[in-house]
N, C-alpha and C positions, 0 to 999 in steps of 0.2 A: 772447131772452126779453123780452117787453114788460112794463114796470113798470105797476102799478096807477095809476089816475088820481091818487089821493091822494098816493102816493109821488112822482109826477111834480110835483105842485103843491108839495109840501114841498121838493123839491130845487130848485125855481125860487125859492120865497120864502125858504128858509133854506139857501142853498148852502154847502157845506163844501169847503174846499180840502184837498188831500192834505198830510200831515205828513211833512217831510223831515228833521227833527232826530233827535237821539239817541233810540233806542227804549227808553223806560221807561214803564210804565203811568202814572205821575204826570205825565210830560211830555205824553202823549196827552190825558189828562183836562184838563190846563191849557190845551193848545192848543184843545180844543173850547170851553172856557170863554172863552178869548180871542177866538175867532171869534164866539161869541154876543155878547160885549161889543161887538165891532166892529159887528155888525149892529144891535144896539139903539141904539148911538150914532148910526148912520146914520139910523135911523128918527126918532129924537128931533130930530136936526138938520133933517131934511126937514119935520117937523111945525112946528118953530120957524120955518123959512124960509117955510113956507106960511101962517103966522099962526095956526095951530091951538094953539100953545103960546107962552107968553110966554118971553122969554129967561131969566127967573128960574126958571120951571118946568122949562125944558130943562136948565138948570144943575143943579137939584136932582135931576132924574132921572139925569143923567150922573154926578153925584157919588155917588148911591146905587149905580149900576152899578159904578163904580170901586171902591167899598168892598167890594162883593161879590167882585169879581175879586181884589182885594188879599187878602181873607180866604181865598179859594180857594188863592192862591199860598202863603199861610202854612200852611194845613192840609195842603197837598200837599208842603210843605217844599222848594219849588222855589227854587234859588239859594243854598241853605245849603251851606257848606263841609263836606265829608265827611271832613276830615283827622283829626278827633278820634275816629274809630272804633277 
């Protein structure tokens, strides 16, 4: 089956790697968020390297993306000990 052109473009521009960790819905969501964070940081780094963003602007963008990822981790309760249940 041939994928539609837009789906092919999205797969090229926003590639997703397969998840091999423990299967839990929150882990899958966090993994997707982590991959998105990684892609954004790569784009910002390239824009800064190419002179399109100042180092300060790049830092601010990455800091914002990091805070979003951290908030996602907290909301999904990733990494919390489940011993007290």
